[in-house]
C-alpha positions in Angstrom: -9.4 54.9 154.6 -6.7 57.7 154.6 -7.3 60.8 152.5 -5.5 63.7 151.6 -5.1 67.8 151.8 -2.2 68.6 148.5 -0.3 71.1 147.0 0.5 70.8 143.7 3.2 72.9 141.6 3.0 73.6 138.2 6.6 75.9 137.6 5.8 76.7 133.9 3.0 78.2 135.0 4.5 79.4 138.0 1.2 78.3 139.7 -0.4 75.9 142.7 -3.9 74.3 142.4 -4.8 73.1 146.0 -7.1 69.5 146.7 -8.4 67.3 148.3 -8.7 63.1 147.4 -9.1 59.6 148.9 -7.7 58.5 145.8 -4.0 57.5 145.8 -2.0 60.1 145.1 0.3 59.2 142.4 -3.3 58.3 140.6 -4.2 61.9 141.2 -1.8 63.7 139.9 -1.9 61.9 136.9 -5.4 62.6 135.8 -3.9 66.1 137.2 -1.7 65.9 134.7 -3.6 64.3 131.9 -5.1 66.4 128.9 -8.9 67.1 130.3 -10.8 70.8 130.8 -9.9 72.3 133.9 -6.7 74.6 135.5 -5.1 71.8 136.0 -5.6 70.0 132.2 -3.6 72.8 130.0 -0.3 71.8 131.2 1.4 68.6 132.1 4.1 69.3 134.2 2.3 69.3 137.8 4.2 67.9 140.9 3.2 67.4 144.3 5.2 69.6 146.8 2.7 69.4 150.1 0.3 66.8 151.2 -0.8 65.8 154.7 -2.9 62.4 155.5 -6.2 63.0 157.0 -8.3 60.4 158.2 -11.4 61.6 156.4 -13.0 62.9 153.7 -14.2 66.0 155.4 -10.9 67.4 157.8 -9.0 66.8 154.5 -12.1 69.1 152.4 -11.7 70.9 155.6 -7.6 72.1 155.8 -8.1 72.5 151.8 -11.3 75.5 152.3 -8.4 76.7 155.2 -5.4 77.3 152.9 -7.3 78.3 150.0 -9.1 81.2 152.4 -5.4 82.8 152.8 -5.7 83.8 148.6 -2.1 84.2 149.2 0.3 82.7 147.0 3.3 84.3 150.2 1.7 82.5 153.0 1.5 79.1 150.6 4.7 79.5 150.1 5.9 80.2 153.7 4.2 76.4 154.0 6.3 75.0 152.0 9.1 77.0 153.6 8.5 75.4 156.5 9.5 71.8 156.0 12.9 72.7 155.1 13.6 74.3 158.9 
């Protein structure tokens, strides 16, 4: 079963959301963009700007926790910019 660590971006809020899932990424994005309670439910312009594929939920969750521990928008932008180089 494939699992993913992913980063979403809302341009209207100028925010990032970091998560992991073992669901299909497009379905997970659809749920983030639906009107629901929670951080991503307030906007419907979230898009996947980065993801990594893992063989287990534990690995994907570990990567999520590592990136969240940075607590730095700058470091997240550096990660995203590294894709362009």
